[in-house]
VMD Tcl script that builds the backbone (N, CA, C; Angstrom):
set m [mol new atoms 513]
animate dup $m
set s [atomselect $m all]
$s set {name element resname resid chain x y z} {
  {N N UNK 1 A 53.736 -22.663 9.369}
  {CA C UNK 1 A 52.546 -21.935 9.000}
  {C C UNK 1 A 52.037 -21.093 10.165}
  {N N UNK 2 A 52.072 -21.702 11.375}
  {CA C UNK 2 A 51.608 -20.981 12.556}
  {C C UNK 2 A 52.489 -19.769 12.840}
  {N N UNK 3 A 53.815 -19.887 12.658}
  {CA C UNK 3 A 54.700 -18.744 12.905}
  {C C UNK 3 A 54.490 -17.643 11.876}
  {N N UNK 4 A 54.128 -17.979 10.659}
  {CA C UNK 4 A 53.838 -16.969 9.639}
  {C C UNK 4 A 52.582 -16.186 10.015}
  {N N UNK 5 A 51.563 -16.899 10.524}
  {CA C UNK 5 A 50.334 -16.226 10.951}
  {C C UNK 5 A 50.609 -15.332 12.159}
  {N N UNK 6 A 51.437 -15.823 13.071}
  {CA C UNK 6 A 51.797 -15.024 14.242}
  {C C UNK 6 A 52.549 -13.775 13.818}
  {N N UNK 7 A 53.473 -13.918 12.880}
  {CA C UNK 7 A 54.248 -12.784 12.363}
  {C C UNK 7 A 53.314 -11.774 11.695}
  {N N UNK 8 A 52.410 -12.256 10.840}
  {CA C UNK 8 A 51.472 -11.381 10.148}
  {C C UNK 8 A 50.578 -10.655 11.157}
  {N N UNK 9 A 50.089 -11.383 12.162}
  {CA C UNK 9 A 49.264 -10.780 13.210}
  {C C UNK 9 A 50.043 -9.670 13.932}
  {N N UNK 10 A 51.296 -9.941 14.271}
  {CA C UNK 10 A 52.125 -8.955 14.973}
  {C C UNK 10 A 52.339 -7.725 14.112}
  {N N UNK 11 A 52.625 -7.918 12.828}
  {CA C UNK 11 A 52.855 -6.781 11.923}
  {C C UNK 11 A 51.589 -5.942 11.804}
  {N N UNK 12 A 50.453 -6.597 11.590}
  {CA C UNK 12 A 49.197 -5.857 11.437}
  {C C UNK 12 A 48.770 -5.174 12.727}
  {N N UNK 13 A 49.114 -5.748 13.852}
  {CA C UNK 13 A 48.792 -5.140 15.142}
  {C C UNK 13 A 49.692 -3.940 15.433}
  {N N UNK 14 A 50.958 -4.042 15.126}
  {CA C UNK 14 A 51.910 -2.985 15.440}
  {C C UNK 14 A 51.946 -1.868 14.403}
  {N N UNK 15 A 51.490 -2.135 13.182}
  {CA C UNK 15 A 51.539 -1.133 12.121}
  {C C UNK 15 A 50.805 0.148 12.506}
  {N N UNK 16 A 49.569 0.082 13.035}
  {CA C UNK 16 A 48.914 1.331 13.432}
  {C C UNK 16 A 49.678 2.086 14.520}
  {N N UNK 17 A 50.278 1.377 15.455}
  {CA C UNK 17 A 51.055 2.029 16.506}
  {C C UNK 17 A 52.248 2.753 15.902}
  {N N UNK 18 A 52.930 2.100 14.957}
  {CA C UNK 18 A 54.070 2.728 14.276}
  {C C UNK 18 A 53.613 3.955 13.494}
  {N N UNK 19 A 52.463 3.847 12.828}
  {CA C UNK 19 A 51.977 4.971 12.026}
  {C C UNK 19 A 51.708 6.186 12.908}
  {N N UNK 20 A 51.089 5.975 14.070}
  {CA C UNK 20 A 50.815 7.094 14.978}
  {C C UNK 20 A 52.118 7.658 15.522}
  {N N UNK 21 A 53.028 6.807 15.948}
  {CA C UNK 21 A 54.311 7.262 16.495}
  {C C UNK 21 A 55.124 7.979 15.440}
  {N N UNK 22 A 55.151 7.447 14.226}
  {CA C UNK 22 A 55.932 8.063 13.162}
  {C C UNK 22 A 55.363 9.413 12.758}
  {N N UNK 23 A 54.059 9.609 12.970}
  {CA C UNK 23 A 53.462 10.878 12.555}
  {C C UNK 23 A 53.678 11.986 13.583}
  {N N UNK 24 A 54.060 11.677 14.799}
  {CA C UNK 24 A 54.234 12.693 15.832}
  {C C UNK 24 A 55.258 13.766 15.458}
  {N N UNK 25 A 56.449 13.424 14.915}
  {CA C UNK 25 A 57.358 14.498 14.524}
  {C C UNK 25 A 56.739 15.418 13.479}
  {N N UNK 26 A 55.898 14.861 12.595}
  {CA C UNK 26 A 55.245 15.675 11.572}
  {C C UNK 26 A 54.282 16.684 12.208}
  {N N UNK 27 A 53.752 16.344 13.396}
  {CA C UNK 27 A 52.835 17.231 14.101}
  {C C UNK 27 A 53.465 18.604 14.309}
  {N N UNK 28 A 54.761 18.643 14.535}
  {CA C UNK 28 A 55.434 19.920 14.771}
  {C C UNK 28 A 55.536 20.754 13.497}
  {N N UNK 29 A 55.258 20.154 12.328}
  {CA C UNK 29 A 55.301 20.880 11.065}
  {C C UNK 29 A 53.921 21.356 10.643}
  {N N UNK 30 A 52.926 21.161 11.485}
  {CA C UNK 30 A 51.571 21.566 11.162}
  {C C UNK 30 A 51.068 22.526 12.225}
  {N N UNK 31 A 49.888 23.048 11.964}
  {CA C UNK 31 A 49.287 23.979 12.911}
  {C C UNK 31 A 49.013 23.308 14.259}
  {N N UNK 32 A 49.011 21.974 14.299}
  {CA C UNK 32 A 48.783 21.262 15.560}
  {C C UNK 32 A 49.803 21.672 16.621}
  {N N UNK 33 A 50.979 22.087 16.199}
  {CA C UNK 33 A 52.013 22.505 17.147}
  {C C UNK 33 A 51.602 23.744 17.941}
  {N N UNK 34 A 50.731 24.577 17.351}
  {CA C UNK 34 A 50.319 25.817 18.019}
  {C C UNK 34 A 48.816 25.864 18.274}
  {N N UNK 35 A 48.123 24.791 17.976}
  {CA C UNK 35 A 46.684 24.724 18.202}
  {C C UNK 35 A 46.375 24.867 19.686}
  {N N UNK 36 A 45.296 25.571 20.002}
  {CA C UNK 36 A 44.872 25.688 21.387}
  {C C UNK 36 A 44.531 27.113 21.774}
  {N N UNK 37 A 44.401 27.299 23.071}
  {CA C UNK 37 A 44.089 28.611 23.626}
  {C C UNK 37 A 45.312 29.120 24.375}
  {N N UNK 38 A 45.661 30.354 24.103}
  {CA C UNK 38 A 46.852 30.978 24.671}
  {C C UNK 38 A 46.443 32.250 25.394}
  {N N UNK 39 A 47.151 32.575 26.469}
  {CA C UNK 39 A 46.928 33.823 27.180}
  {C C UNK 39 A 48.177 34.697 27.010}
  {N N UNK 40 A 47.966 35.983 26.958}
  {CA C UNK 40 A 49.062 36.911 26.707}
  {C C UNK 40 A 50.083 36.888 27.836}
  {N N UNK 41 A 51.327 36.673 27.499}
  {CA C UNK 41 A 52.424 36.699 28.482}
  {C C UNK 41 A 53.110 38.062 28.468}
  {N N UNK 42 A 53.282 38.639 27.278}
  {CA C UNK 42 A 53.845 39.985 27.164}
  {C C UNK 42 A 53.487 40.586 25.809}
  {N N UNK 43 A 53.447 41.905 25.784}
  {CA C UNK 43 A 53.236 42.683 24.566}
  {C C UNK 43 A 54.167 43.877 24.674}
  {N N UNK 44 A 55.380 43.696 24.195}
  {CA C UNK 44 A 56.418 44.717 24.325}
  {C C UNK 44 A 56.775 45.284 22.957}
  {N N UNK 45 A 57.671 46.223 22.982}
  {CA C UNK 45 A 58.186 46.796 21.738}
  {C C UNK 45 A 59.686 47.015 21.920}
  {N N UNK 46 A 60.426 46.629 20.900}
  {CA C UNK 46 A 61.870 46.869 20.885}
  {C C UNK 46 A 62.123 48.082 19.999}
  {N N UNK 47 A 62.755 49.083 20.592}
  {CA C UNK 47 A 63.012 50.334 19.880}
  {C C UNK 47 A 64.313 50.226 19.077}
  {N N UNK 48 A 64.472 51.087 18.075}
  {CA C UNK 48 A 65.684 51.025 17.242}
  {C C UNK 48 A 66.993 51.111 18.035}
  {N N UNK 49 A 66.964 51.747 19.209}
  {CA C UNK 49 A 68.192 51.848 20.013}
  {C C UNK 49 A 68.448 50.589 20.844}
  {N N UNK 50 A 67.551 49.571 20.711}
  {CA C UNK 50 A 67.731 48.314 21.433}
  {C C UNK 50 A 66.997 48.228 22.752}
  {N N UNK 51 A 66.430 49.317 23.223}
  {CA C UNK 51 A 65.680 49.269 24.480}
  {C C UNK 51 A 64.324 48.603 24.246}
  {N N UNK 52 A 63.772 48.091 25.334}
  {CA C UNK 52 A 62.497 47.376 25.257}
  {C C UNK 52 A 61.548 47.952 26.293}
  {N N UNK 53 A 60.338 48.274 25.864}
  {CA C UNK 53 A 59.312 48.802 26.762}
  {C C UNK 53 A 57.999 48.055 26.513}
  {N N UNK 54 A 57.033 48.295 27.414}
  {CA C UNK 54 A 55.713 47.694 27.251}
  {C C UNK 54 A 54.941 48.459 26.180}
  {N N UNK 55 A 54.281 47.721 25.311}
  {CA C UNK 55 A 53.534 48.335 24.213}
  {C C UNK 55 A 52.072 48.568 24.567}
  {N N UNK 56 A 51.539 47.786 25.486}
  {CA C UNK 56 A 50.133 47.892 25.878}
  {C C UNK 56 A 50.007 48.024 27.389}
  {N N UNK 57 A 50.819 48.890 27.969}
  {CA C UNK 57 A 50.766 49.154 29.401}
  {C C UNK 57 A 51.492 48.105 30.217}
  {N N UNK 58 A 51.497 48.334 31.519}
  {CA C UNK 58 A 52.217 47.454 32.438}
  {C C UNK 58 A 51.540 46.106 32.652}
  {N N UNK 59 A 50.247 46.017 32.407}
  {CA C UNK 59 A 49.515 44.772 32.652}
  {C C UNK 59 A 48.586 44.463 31.476}
  {N N UNK 60 A 49.146 44.225 30.298}
  {CA C UNK 60 A 48.274 43.943 29.148}
  {C C UNK 60 A 47.553 42.614 29.333}
  {N N UNK 61 A 46.439 42.482 28.656}
  {CA C UNK 61 A 45.720 41.216 28.704}
  {C C UNK 61 A 45.317 40.846 27.281}
  {N N UNK 62 A 45.194 39.538 27.056}
  {CA C UNK 62 A 44.807 39.109 25.728}
  {C C UNK 62 A 44.672 37.613 25.625}
  {N N UNK 63 A 44.160 37.192 24.503}
  {CA C UNK 63 A 43.980 35.781 24.223}
  {C C UNK 63 A 44.202 35.514 22.739}
  {N N UNK 64 A 44.696 34.334 22.457}
  {CA C UNK 64 A 44.906 33.855 21.096}
  {C C UNK 64 A 44.307 32.461 21.042}
  {N N UNK 65 A 43.444 32.227 20.078}
  {CA C UNK 65 A 42.851 30.903 19.912}
  {C C UNK 65 A 43.111 30.427 18.493}
  {N N UNK 66 A 43.596 29.183 18.375}
  {CA C UNK 66 A 43.907 28.592 17.077}
  {C C UNK 66 A 43.259 27.213 17.030}
  {N N UNK 67 A 42.461 26.965 15.990}
  {CA C UNK 67 A 41.830 25.653 15.886}
  {C C UNK 67 A 42.652 24.716 15.011}
  {N N UNK 68 A 42.191 23.475 14.873}
  {CA C UNK 68 A 42.939 22.440 14.149}
  {C C UNK 68 A 43.131 22.752 12.676}
  {N N UNK 69 A 42.301 23.627 12.114}
  {CA C UNK 69 A 42.426 23.979 10.694}
  {C C UNK 69 A 43.247 25.248 10.486}
  {N N UNK 70 A 43.721 25.859 11.585}
  {CA C UNK 70 A 44.528 27.065 11.469}
  {C C UNK 70 A 43.746 28.360 11.541}
  {N N UNK 71 A 42.454 28.295 11.798}
  {CA C UNK 71 A 41.691 29.530 11.998}
  {C C UNK 71 A 42.072 30.097 13.359}
  {N N UNK 72 A 42.267 31.396 13.412}
  {CA C UNK 72 A 42.690 32.004 14.676}
  {C C UNK 72 A 41.916 33.288 14.938}
  {N N UNK 73 A 41.889 33.671 16.205}
  {CA C UNK 73 A 41.437 34.999 16.615}
  {C C UNK 73 A 42.374 35.454 17.726}
  {N N UNK 74 A 42.724 36.717 17.695}
  {CA C UNK 74 A 43.736 37.272 18.596}
  {C C UNK 74 A 43.256 38.612 19.128}
  {N N UNK 75 A 43.409 38.798 20.439}
  {CA C UNK 75 A 43.008 40.044 21.089}
  {C C UNK 75 A 44.080 40.457 22.080}
  {N N UNK 76 A 44.487 41.729 22.015}
  {CA C UNK 76 A 45.425 42.305 22.986}
  {C C UNK 76 A 44.850 43.649 23.436}
  {N N UNK 77 A 44.824 43.852 24.749}
  {CA C UNK 77 A 44.285 45.095 25.302}
  {C C UNK 77 A 45.218 45.679 26.348}
  {N N UNK 78 A 45.311 47.005 26.358}
  {CA C UNK 78 A 45.970 47.729 27.438}
  {C C UNK 78 A 44.940 47.824 28.555}
  {N N UNK 79 A 45.203 47.167 29.674}
  {CA C UNK 79 A 44.209 47.128 30.750}
  {C C UNK 79 A 44.021 48.484 31.434}
  {N N UNK 80 A 44.883 49.453 31.129}
  {CA C UNK 80 A 44.728 50.774 31.739}
  {C C UNK 80 A 43.943 51.749 30.848}
  {N N UNK 81 A 43.329 51.245 29.778}
  {CA C UNK 81 A 42.510 52.129 28.937}
  {C C UNK 81 A 41.412 52.770 29.783}
  {N N UNK 82 A 41.188 54.065 29.625}
  {CA C UNK 82 A 40.139 54.709 30.424}
  {C C UNK 82 A 38.747 54.315 29.936}
  {N N UNK 83 A 37.825 54.224 30.869}
  {CA C UNK 83 A 36.426 53.985 30.516}
  {C C UNK 83 A 35.848 55.278 29.941}
  {N N UNK 84 A 34.819 55.153 29.122}
  {CA C UNK 84 A 34.158 56.324 28.556}
  {C C UNK 84 A 33.310 56.983 29.646}
  {N N UNK 85 A 33.543 58.250 29.897}
  {CA C UNK 85 A 32.867 58.967 30.983}
  {C C UNK 85 A 31.350 58.975 30.796}
  {N N UNK 86 A 30.885 59.078 29.558}
  {CA C UNK 86 A 29.446 59.141 29.296}
  {C C UNK 86 A 28.785 57.764 29.394}
  {N N UNK 87 A 29.571 56.709 29.563}
  {CA C UNK 87 A 29.057 55.342 29.601}
  {C C UNK 87 A 28.248 55.016 28.343}
  {N N UNK 88 A 28.674 55.629 27.220}
  {CA C UNK 88 A 28.006 55.429 25.930}
  {C C UNK 88 A 29.093 55.422 24.858}
  {N N UNK 89 A 29.239 54.302 24.177}
  {CA C UNK 89 A 30.300 54.163 23.186}
  {C C UNK 89 A 30.225 55.243 22.103}
  {N N UNK 90 A 29.046 55.653 21.734}
  {CA C UNK 90 A 28.890 56.664 20.681}
  {C C UNK 90 A 29.140 58.083 21.171}
  {N N UNK 91 A 29.244 58.272 22.487}
  {CA C UNK 91 A 29.423 59.610 23.043}
  {C C UNK 91 A 30.816 59.819 23.611}
  {N N UNK 92 A 31.775 59.033 23.155}
  {CA C UNK 92 A 33.145 59.178 23.640}
  {C C UNK 92 A 33.790 60.471 23.190}
  {N N UNK 93 A 34.745 60.909 23.964}
  {CA C UNK 93 A 35.508 62.102 23.595}
  {C C UNK 93 A 36.627 61.682 22.628}
  {N N UNK 94 A 37.212 62.634 21.926}
  {CA C UNK 94 A 38.329 62.284 21.037}
  {C C UNK 94 A 39.461 61.555 21.768}
  {N N UNK 95 A 39.771 61.960 23.000}
  {CA C UNK 95 A 40.850 61.283 23.725}
  {C C UNK 95 A 40.444 59.873 24.149}
  {N N UNK 96 A 39.162 59.664 24.475}
  {CA C UNK 96 A 38.690 58.323 24.804}
  {C C UNK 96 A 38.740 57.410 23.586}
  {N N UNK 97 A 38.329 57.926 22.433}
  {CA C UNK 97 A 38.396 57.132 21.204}
  {C C UNK 97 A 39.844 56.798 20.850}
  {N N UNK 98 A 40.719 57.769 21.021}
  {CA C UNK 98 A 42.139 57.539 20.717}
  {C C UNK 98 A 42.713 56.446 21.627}
  {N N UNK 99 A 42.437 56.536 22.924}
  {CA C UNK 99 A 42.950 55.536 23.870}
  {C C UNK 99 A 42.363 54.157 23.564}
  {N N UNK 100 A 41.090 54.106 23.192}
  {CA C UNK 100 A 40.454 52.827 22.874}
  {C C UNK 100 A 41.084 52.211 21.629}
  {N N UNK 101 A 41.334 53.015 20.609}
  {CA C UNK 101 A 41.917 52.501 19.364}
  {C C UNK 101 A 43.371 52.094 19.537}
  {N N UNK 102 A 44.152 52.916 20.216}
  {CA C UNK 102 A 45.575 52.614 20.385}
  {C C UNK 102 A 45.834 51.573 21.468}
  {N N UNK 103 A 44.841 51.363 22.338}
  {CA C UNK 103 A 45.012 50.408 23.434}
  {C C UNK 103 A 44.465 49.029 23.141}
  {N N UNK 104 A 44.186 48.755 21.867}
  {CA C UNK 104 A 43.644 47.442 21.505}
  {C C UNK 104 A 44.199 47.001 20.155}
  {N N UNK 105 A 44.454 45.732 20.061}
  {CA C UNK 105 A 44.852 45.124 18.791}
  {C C UNK 105 A 44.132 43.791 18.692}
  {N N UNK 106 A 43.350 43.633 17.652}
  {CA C UNK 106 A 42.625 42.383 17.454}
  {C C UNK 106 A 42.584 42.074 15.963}
  {N N UNK 107 A 42.752 40.807 15.650}
  {CA C UNK 107 A 42.571 40.372 14.271}
  {C C UNK 107 A 42.255 38.887 14.233}
  {N N UNK 108 A 41.752 38.439 13.075}
  {CA C UNK 108 A 41.399 37.033 12.907}
  {C C UNK 108 A 41.644 36.635 11.460}
  {N N UNK 109 A 41.733 35.330 11.247}
  {CA C UNK 109 A 41.956 34.791 9.912}
  {C C UNK 109 A 42.481 33.379 10.016}
  {N N UNK 110 A 43.530 33.085 9.246}
  {CA C UNK 110 A 44.170 31.772 9.326}
  {C C UNK 110 A 45.669 31.971 9.533}
  {N N UNK 111 A 46.289 30.965 10.154}
  {CA C UNK 111 A 47.715 31.019 10.428}
  {C C UNK 111 A 48.335 29.690 10.014}
  {N N UNK 112 A 49.550 29.770 9.478}
  {CA C UNK 112 A 50.317 28.576 9.110}
  {C C UNK 112 A 51.679 28.674 9.771}
  {N N UNK 113 A 52.285 27.528 10.023}
  {CA C UNK 113 A 53.584 27.480 10.689}
  {C C UNK 113 A 54.589 26.805 9.769}
  {N N UNK 114 A 55.798 27.347 9.727}
  {CA C UNK 114 A 56.894 26.741 8.971}
  {C C UNK 114 A 58.099 26.642 9.903}
  {N N UNK 115 A 58.250 25.497 10.586}
  {CA C UNK 115 A 59.333 25.361 11.554}
  {C C UNK 115 A 60.722 25.388 10.916}
  {N N UNK 116 A 60.822 24.983 9.667}
  {CA C UNK 116 A 62.125 25.008 8.995}
  {C C UNK 116 A 62.621 26.440 8.824}
  {N N UNK 117 A 61.728 27.351 8.536}
  {CA C UNK 117 A 62.078 28.771 8.384}
  {C C UNK 117 A 61.910 29.535 9.691}
  {N N UNK 118 A 61.207 28.936 10.655}
  {CA C UNK 118 A 60.941 29.624 11.914}
  {C C UNK 118 A 59.948 30.754 11.745}
  {N N UNK 119 A 58.913 30.520 10.906}
  {CA C UNK 119 A 57.956 31.587 10.638}
  {C C UNK 119 A 56.516 31.150 10.864}
  {N N UNK 120 A 55.738 32.126 11.264}
  {CA C UNK 120 A 54.283 32.018 11.292}
  {C C UNK 120 A 53.781 32.925 10.185}
  {N N UNK 121 A 52.799 32.468 9.435}
  {CA C UNK 121 A 52.212 33.296 8.383}
  {C C UNK 121 A 50.751 33.531 8.723}
  {N N UNK 122 A 50.425 34.780 8.987}
  {CA C UNK 122 A 49.056 35.172 9.300}
  {C C UNK 122 A 48.395 35.703 8.035}
  {N N UNK 123 A 47.255 35.114 7.681}
  {CA C UNK 123 A 46.412 35.621 6.598}
  {C C UNK 123 A 45.262 36.335 7.306}
  {N N UNK 124 A 45.357 37.658 7.352}
  {CA C UNK 124 A 44.451 38.454 8.176}
  {C C UNK 124 A 43.186 38.808 7.397}
  {N N UNK 125 A 42.058 38.344 7.921}
  {CA C UNK 125 A 40.769 38.611 7.277}
  {C C UNK 125 A 40.109 39.869 7.832}
  {N N UNK 126 A 40.203 40.063 9.146}
  {CA C UNK 126 A 39.610 41.230 9.780}
  {C C UNK 126 A 40.503 41.719 10.894}
  {N N UNK 127 A 40.503 43.041 11.128}
  {CA C UNK 127 A 41.407 43.615 12.121}
  {C C UNK 127 A 40.863 44.929 12.654}
  {N N UNK 128 A 41.227 45.248 13.901}
  {CA C UNK 128 A 40.890 46.568 14.433}
  {C C UNK 128 A 41.693 47.643 13.704}
  {N N UNK 129 A 42.783 47.243 13.064}
  {CA C UNK 129 A 43.560 48.159 12.219}
  {C C UNK 129 A 43.208 47.809 10.770}
  {N N UNK 130 A 42.316 48.561 10.148}
  {CA C UNK 130 A 41.799 48.195 8.832}
  {C C UNK 130 A 42.875 47.974 7.754}
  {N N UNK 131 A 44.011 48.628 7.877}
  {CA C UNK 131 A 45.066 48.475 6.876}
  {C C UNK 131 A 45.615 47.053 6.814}
  {N N UNK 132 A 45.412 46.264 7.873}
  {CA C UNK 132 A 45.891 44.876 7.889}
  {C C UNK 132 A 44.910 43.921 7.220}
  {N N UNK 133 A 43.666 44.341 7.031}
  {CA C UNK 133 A 42.669 43.429 6.473}
  {C C UNK 133 A 43.049 43.033 5.050}
  {N N UNK 134 A 42.996 41.717 4.803}
  {CA C UNK 134 A 43.342 41.185 3.489}
  {C C UNK 134 A 44.831 41.021 3.252}
  {N N UNK 135 A 45.639 41.254 4.285}
  {CA C UNK 135 A 47.094 41.136 4.111}
  {C C UNK 135 A 47.595 39.788 4.625}
  {N N UNK 136 A 48.789 39.455 4.210}
  {CA C UNK 136 A 49.499 38.285 4.713}
  {C C UNK 136 A 50.749 38.798 5.393}
  {N N UNK 137 A 50.963 38.386 6.633}
  {CA C UNK 137 A 52.130 38.839 7.386}
  {C C UNK 137 A 52.912 37.630 7.882}
  {N N UNK 138 A 54.205 37.685 7.648}
  {CA C UNK 138 A 55.095 36.619 8.084}
  {C C UNK 138 A 55.870 37.121 9.288}
  {N N UNK 139 A 55.907 36.309 10.340}
  {CA C UNK 139 A 56.565 36.693 11.584}
  {C C UNK 139 A 57.495 35.578 12.033}
  {N N UNK 140 A 58.694 35.957 12.462}
  {CA C UNK 140 A 59.601 34.958 13.026}
  {C C UNK 140 A 59.103 34.604 14.425}
  {N N UNK 141 A 59.208 33.315 14.777}
  {CA C UNK 141 A 58.674 32.873 16.052}
  {C C UNK 141 A 59.637 31.929 16.754}
  {N N UNK 142 A 59.370 31.754 18.059}
  {CA C UNK 142 A 60.036 30.745 18.876}
  {C C UNK 142 A 58.938 30.028 19.649}
  {N N UNK 143 A 58.944 28.698 19.580}
  {CA C UNK 143 A 58.017 27.881 20.337}
  {C C UNK 143 A 58.846 27.021 21.266}
  {N N UNK 144 A 58.679 27.247 22.568}
  {CA C UNK 144 A 59.444 26.516 23.568}
  {C C UNK 144 A 58.485 26.014 24.630}
  {N N UNK 145 A 58.160 24.727 24.568}
  {CA C UNK 145 A 57.189 24.181 25.508}
  {C C UNK 145 A 55.849 24.849 25.323}
  {N N UNK 146 A 55.345 25.468 26.389}
  {CA C UNK 146 A 54.053 26.146 26.343}
  {C C UNK 146 A 54.183 27.648 26.122}
  {N N UNK 147 A 55.319 28.099 25.608}
  {CA C UNK 147 A 55.517 29.524 25.307}
  {C C UNK 147 A 55.721 29.722 23.812}
  {N N UNK 148 A 54.957 30.631 23.248}
  {CA C UNK 148 A 55.064 31.015 21.843}
  {C C UNK 148 A 55.335 32.512 21.811}
  {N N UNK 149 A 56.397 32.898 21.141}
  {CA C UNK 149 A 56.676 34.329 21.005}
  {C C UNK 149 A 57.034 34.628 19.559}
  {N N UNK 150 A 56.757 35.849 19.146}
  {CA C UNK 150 A 57.081 36.236 17.771}
  {C C UNK 150 A 57.290 37.739 17.677}
  {N N UNK 151 A 57.913 38.118 16.559}
  {CA C UNK 151 A 58.148 39.528 16.259}
  {C C UNK 151 A 57.194 39.944 15.150}
  {N N UNK 152 A 56.536 41.078 15.370}
  {CA C UNK 152 A 55.650 41.659 14.368}
  {C C UNK 152 A 56.534 42.488 13.427}
  {N N UNK 153 A 56.159 42.625 12.158}
  {CA C UNK 153 A 56.970 43.457 11.260}
  {C C UNK 153 A 57.183 44.864 11.840}
  {N N UNK 154 A 58.343 45.457 11.586}
  {CA C UNK 154 A 58.643 46.784 12.142}
  {C C UNK 154 A 57.621 47.840 11.716}
  {N N UNK 155 A 57.383 48.741 12.625}
  {CA C UNK 155 A 56.531 49.898 12.344}
  {C C UNK 155 A 57.333 50.919 11.532}
  {N N UNK 156 A 56.661 51.912 10.960}
  {CA C UNK 156 A 57.397 52.918 10.179}
  {C C UNK 156 A 58.520 53.613 10.955}
  {N N UNK 157 A 58.385 53.736 12.287}
  {CA C UNK 157 A 59.422 54.400 13.078}
  {C C UNK 157 A 60.552 53.454 13.488}
  {N N UNK 158 A 60.474 52.181 13.063}
  {CA C UNK 158 A 61.523 51.215 13.386}
  {C C UNK 158 A 61.254 50.368 14.610}
  {N N UNK 159 A 60.213 50.686 15.383}
  {CA C UNK 159 A 59.856 49.869 16.542}
  {C C UNK 159 A 59.409 48.482 16.082}
  {N N UNK 160 A 59.806 47.462 16.841}
  {CA C UNK 160 A 59.414 46.086 16.525}
  {C C UNK 160 A 58.589 45.539 17.683}
  {N N UNK 161 A 57.294 45.340 17.453}
  {CA C UNK 161 A 56.469 44.740 18.505}
  {C C UNK 161 A 56.880 43.284 18.752}
  {N N UNK 162 A 56.942 42.912 20.032}
  {CA C UNK 162 A 57.286 41.559 20.463}
  {C C UNK 162 A 56.111 41.025 21.265}
  {N N UNK 163 A 55.610 39.863 20.873}
  {CA C UNK 163 A 54.430 39.319 21.524}
  {C C UNK 163 A 54.725 37.916 22.021}
  {N N UNK 164 A 54.286 37.622 23.249}
  {CA C UNK 164 A 54.475 36.294 23.827}
  {C C UNK 164 A 53.191 35.747 24.381}
  {N N UNK 165 A 52.988 34.462 24.185}
  {CA C UNK 165 A 51.767 33.775 24.614}
  {C C UNK 165 A 52.114 32.538 25.413}
  {N N UNK 166 A 51.313 32.237 26.426}
  {CA C UNK 166 A 51.467 31.018 27.217}
  {C C UNK 166 A 50.234 30.147 26.949}
  {N N UNK 167 A 50.498 28.902 26.556}
  {CA C UNK 167 A 49.393 27.984 26.244}
  {C C UNK 167 A 48.639 27.626 27.518}
  {N N UNK 168 A 47.320 27.695 27.444}
  {CA C UNK 168 A 46.479 27.261 28.552}
  {C C UNK 168 A 46.276 25.765 28.428}
  {N N UNK 169 A 46.465 25.067 29.512}
  {CA C UNK 169 A 46.295 23.606 29.535}
  {C C UNK 169 A 44.826 23.276 29.733}
  {N N UNK 170 A 44.366 22.263 29.046}
  {CA C UNK 170 A 42.975 21.835 29.165}
  {C C UNK 170 A 42.828 20.589 30.021}
  {N N UNK 171 A 43.908 20.188 30.690}
  {CA C UNK 171 A 43.881 18.983 31.530}
  {C C UNK 171 A 42.912 19.106 32.666}
}
mol reanalyze $m
mol bondsrecalc $m
mol representation Tube
mol addrep $m
């Protein structure tokens, strides 16, 4: 009788540990795999001829934040964008407005991950590029340690934007 109670105690004690351990592989199939704050590692573009150049200047900056429910916000900026000479956003010149619009990419919404297909699915709610608002975009990705990279759908000219993020540690 005592050994049965000991066995039952051991099973009930170890069951929660097994449940947590067994659920860890499943973590990679959920947004938890990409949850956190990321800093921009690169924002390049691959041209149809196979060459690769910087898409947002030589020193782009940006951040990507993803919460436990898959809500995200993403910002990419060309750090060489010129400041507005008038120091007034409403008084910019056409070239200043053009540089500001083309030198920034930002959007927010929800994101889902499918490791079996190797895809991220962005449900874009708002964007600096209005044509993306309300769209769903699927992107192939690679997650390796603290590096996340993906390909954006090709542009009309065949260029493929390539984006890479490095996870910021909260330790």
